[in-house]
N, C-alpha and C positions, 0 to 999 in steps of 0.2 A: 317822522317824516324826513326822507331827504329829500335835500335840495341840489340843484343843479342849474349850469345857466342856461336861459331859456334860448329857446332858436328863436330867430328872427330871419327877416328878408336878406341880410345881411349875409349873417353865418350859414344859411341853408344850403346846404349839398348842393351843388347842380350837378350832381349825375343822374340820369331819367333813369327807370326801370320799367316804363310802362314808352312802347313803340307811340307815336304821334296821331295815328290811326285808332278808332275803335268805335264798337256802335251803342255808345252812352245816348241817349236820348238830351237834343238839347239842354242844356240847364242842369243837366244830373247833378246832384249833392253828392254822391258816391263816388262819381269819377274826379272830384277835388280829394275827396279823402284817402281813394284809391292812389294817386299819383305820388301825395305827401307822405302818406302811409309807409310806401314800397321804399322813399326816400330814409326813413327810420329806421326799418328792416334788417336793409340792407339785403346783398345778394345770395350770402348762405340762407337759405328761407325755402320752403315747401309749402304751397296752401295748399284747401282741402277744402271745396266750393262743395255747396250743394247744390243743385237746380234754384236760379234767381235771376236777380239782374245783373247780377256779378259774372255768372257763367256768360250769359250774352256779351257783355261789357269785353271781358277778359279776350273772349274772340272762340267762336265754333267752329272745328274744325275746318277747312286747314288751315285758318287763322288765328293768328295770338297777337291780343297787344301786348303781355305780359313777357317780360321775360325772367323768370323763376320761373320752373317747372310747379305744375298745378293738380292736383287729384280730382277728378270734378266726383263726387259721391251721391251718393241718395238723398234724399230728403229729411229722412228720421237717422241719419246716422254720423252725420258730423263730426261730432265729438268722438264719437267710437271709433272713426275712419283715422282720426288725427293720433288717438291715442294709440292705434295700433302703427300708425309711420313715425313718432316717436320712440316706439316702441323700439322698431327697426335700425331705426339712426343709431339708436344707444345701444343697443347690438352689434351696431359695426364701429362704434367707438366714436362716432361724430356726434359735435354739437349743434348739430345744423337745426335754425329754429324752425318749428311746427307751427302755424296758424290756420285755425281753424275761423273763415272766415263768411259769414251765412245772413240771410234776411232775417226780418220779425218771423215773415211766417216756419223758415225754417228754423228760428232759435225756442222763441215764444211756445210753438206751438206742435210742428211736428216732430221737431228736434229737440224738446226739451227733456225725455226722459235720458237719452242720450247722455247730454250735457249736465245734467243732476247727478248720472252717475260719474261722470268724469269729474266733475266738483268733490263729490262725496271720497271719490280715492286722489285727488288733489295731484292727478296730472301734468306734469311739466310742458303746458303749450298754453299759445295766445287765443284766445275767444274774444274775436272780433264779430258784434251784433249789429248790423246798419239797419236803422229800423227808420222805415219808409212809410211803416204805420198802415200798411197794408199788403195786399199781394198781387205788386204790381206788375210782373215779369208776366202771370198770367190774364192780366186784365181789370185790376183793382178791385180783388174781393177782398170783404172784413176779413182781418187779422186778431189775434189777441190783445195786439199793440194797437188797433183800432180806437182812437180816440169816442169816448160818448156823443153823441150827435152825428158821429162821421157819416157821412152819405159816400158809400161804395157799389159799386154795382150789385150785391148781395146784400145790402140793407140799403135802399133807395127811400126812405123815408128819416135815417140816420138811426145810426147803431143804437140799441137800446142797452148794453151793457157798459161798464166802466172799461178802458183796456188796462190790462195787466203793468204793474208795475215791475217790468223784469230785472232790473240792476237790485232792486230789494228783495226779488225774491233768490237772486244767485248770491245776494250778500247772505240770505240766511245757511248759506251752506258755510260761511267761513272760508270761504277761497281765500288764497296766496291776498288778491291785490282786485279790485272793483274799482272803475272809473266809468264817467258819464264825458260826453264830447259832442261835438254842435258840426256839421259841415260849414258851418257858417265861422269856425274858429278852429280851420286844421292844424295852425303850430302848435295848437294845445294838445290837440291829440298825436302830435310827431311826437313830441317830449312824454305824452304819459306812456307811448309806445316806446321810448328810450328806456325812461322807466321799467314797465313792464319788462323787456328784456334781460334786466340785471336781478329777477326776481326768480325765485327757482319754486318751482307748484303752477297751480292754475292759475291764469289773470285775465281776467273777462272786462271787453272795456265795450261798452255800448253807446253807439252812438245815434244822436238825432238827424236823421237825411232825408231832408224839403226833397219833393219829387216832385218839380212843375204837372205833368200830365195827371198823376192822379190827384194832387189837394186841388187843382185847380187855379192855379196862377202861373203868372208870365215868366220865359225861363230868365228872365234877367232879373226874376225877384228869390232866386234863390238863397242866396247871402241875405238878403235884408228878412227874410221871414223867420230865418235860422234865429238870426240874431234879436226878432222880438220875441222868440218863445221863451229866450230866455231873460231878455228886459223886463217881460212883465212878471216875469217868476214864474212861468206855467214848466218850464225844464230849465232845470239845474243841474250847473256841473260840478263835481264832486269827484275825492277817490276817496277809496276804503283800503286803510292798512291796518292792520293788525286790532282790526275791531272799529277802528276809530276811523268819523268818517269827518274831510275838510274839505270846503268849497273852495273850487279852482277860484281864480282870480275874478273873471266876466261875472259868476254869480256871489263870489264873497263883494264885492261892491256895493251889490244891493243891500246890503245890511245896513249902509249907512243913509239909504234915503227912506225919508218918514213915509211917503208913497211910492208903488212902483205905476207905470203905465196900466192901465184897462186890460182887461186880455180881450176885452172886445176889439181893440186896434190890431190884435193879431190874429184872428177870427178873421176878420174882417178882409184880409187881404187871400181869403179864397173861399172857392165856393164850394166847398165841400163841407162848409158849417153854415150853408146857407137856410138849412131846416133849422136849426136852432131855433129854440123862443128867449125870448128875454129872462122868463123864470130859471131856464136852463142858463143861460150865461150868469145870471146873477148867482147861482149854484157855487157855477166852476170860481166864479172869485172872490165867493165864500173859502172854498179849501186854499185856494191860492193864498189868501189872507193871514188863514190860520196856519198854513203850513209857513211862512216867513215869521209870523209874529213866534212861533215854535223855534226856527230858525238865530230869531233874534238872542231869544232866549238863552238859547243852546251856546250860540257862537261867541256873542259880543258879552259872556258873563267869563270867557275861560280868562 
């Protein structure tokens, strides 16, 4: 693993690439990520974005919140379009970074075939999935990453199926780089983007992105809820390079704890989990406990 000095609030670039006004909801986790992420990517960048909350946030004609060129594509074609844009830049002799930035619906469901193809070809792009765990922009319908038991407008009694573990699906393609991030740790996201920019091939970054309207929480709780997901071990932050996984600091420090906070603390912060039974929560807790028992065996033995 390569190491570099970590970004903090004192050395973070003061240059802004997003205009002060945008159409994000109050408390939007994506708006945090977008502002900080663009600081890492820099101005020599082209975005490919499918229909999503980001399409609305970045600005609908004739308004634009972003200062970089953005190509709005179709739901199913994000990775394919990004592949074409990168080929065009290469043909022109330009090193312009091409970034596909899509939601979970446009990545885990409708766009997964184009992403899988780009992964197989190891296209030299960065693909970012902001995962707010439902189709939020169109009315909070369930997606492939909606957690089991989650309430949405299309699962009014709670989703029956388990959510897809998309980072692991991507990792099975053996891409150049895989990382997970959280909207509650934007500087971790910033530094992982800096690393991704230096790597050739397809780089995939998956971000858990709390959504107050869709998750049923107050706007001021966005960062707290994201941190709670990590602290209880439900969502873990890591990087995979050359097939080797390493936990990032917010998750790595959990290895030293004999017992993590109950997942119930995280679930109780959101109304979308109010239909979960005690039995379902107990099963969820068992899965988390087993995952971290495996992690301790794997990483503490190194």
